[in-house]
N, C-alpha and C positions, 0 to 999 in steps of 0.2 A: 904503630907508630901513633903516640898518645897526643893529644892538642894540648899545647901550652897556653894557659890561662894567664892573661895580662890585665893590668887595671886600666889602660887606655885603649880606645878604640879609634877607627880612622873617622876624622870629623870632630873629634872632641877638641876644646880650647883647653891648652895646657900651659902651665908655666915652668920655666927651667929652675930647678933649685940650686944647682951648684955648677962651678966652672966659669969660664970666661963668659957666656952667653946668660949667667945668673940674673933672674929678674924678667926676662924677655918672655912674652907670651905669644901663642900662635896655636893654628890649627893642625891638627896630625895629618900628614898627607899620605902615611904609610906606615904600617907596623910590621916590625920583622920579628916575629916571636921566637923561631928557631935560634937566632943570634943574640936577641934581647936587645934591640935599638928599634928607634923610632925615627922618622923624617919629619920635622916640624917646620910649618910655613915661615920663611923669613929668618930662621934661626941656623946658625953655623953656617953661613954662605960659603962655598969654595969655588975654586976656578977649575974646570975640567977643558983640557984640551979638545978641540973638535976638528977631525979631518976633513980635508975639501970635499966638498959635496955639489950637488945642483943647487941646493939652497943655500949653502955658503961657500961660494967658489974659491974664497981665498982661505978658507978655515979659521982658526983663531981659538979663542977661548969663549967659553959659555959659563956663566954664574949658575949654579944650583944648590940646593940644600944639602948638607951633610948629614950623616947620622949622628944620634945622640943616644946615650944609653940610657935604658928605659927606667933604670932607678934615679936619675937625675930630673926626672919630670913629674910633676903633680897635676891631677886634673883639676882645672878651675870651673868649667861648665861642661857636662856631659851631654852629649848628642843622645837624644832620646829616640 
């Protein structure tokens, strides 16, 4: 299995170039090279249902970042 090369890395500051979130900027939280997606901080927030646990006995919904296709982001500032 070969390594897939991407133009973004975890920690880079990126800007969304197309879609509903166009123009928004954020830092890359995670790169999923096999699927071709990235998670960007504060962009494409989705609601995820949470089962009841000790931390949240009522359960409910949690907001978290959704994935964006890697072709829809460009690097603004690279992490060195």
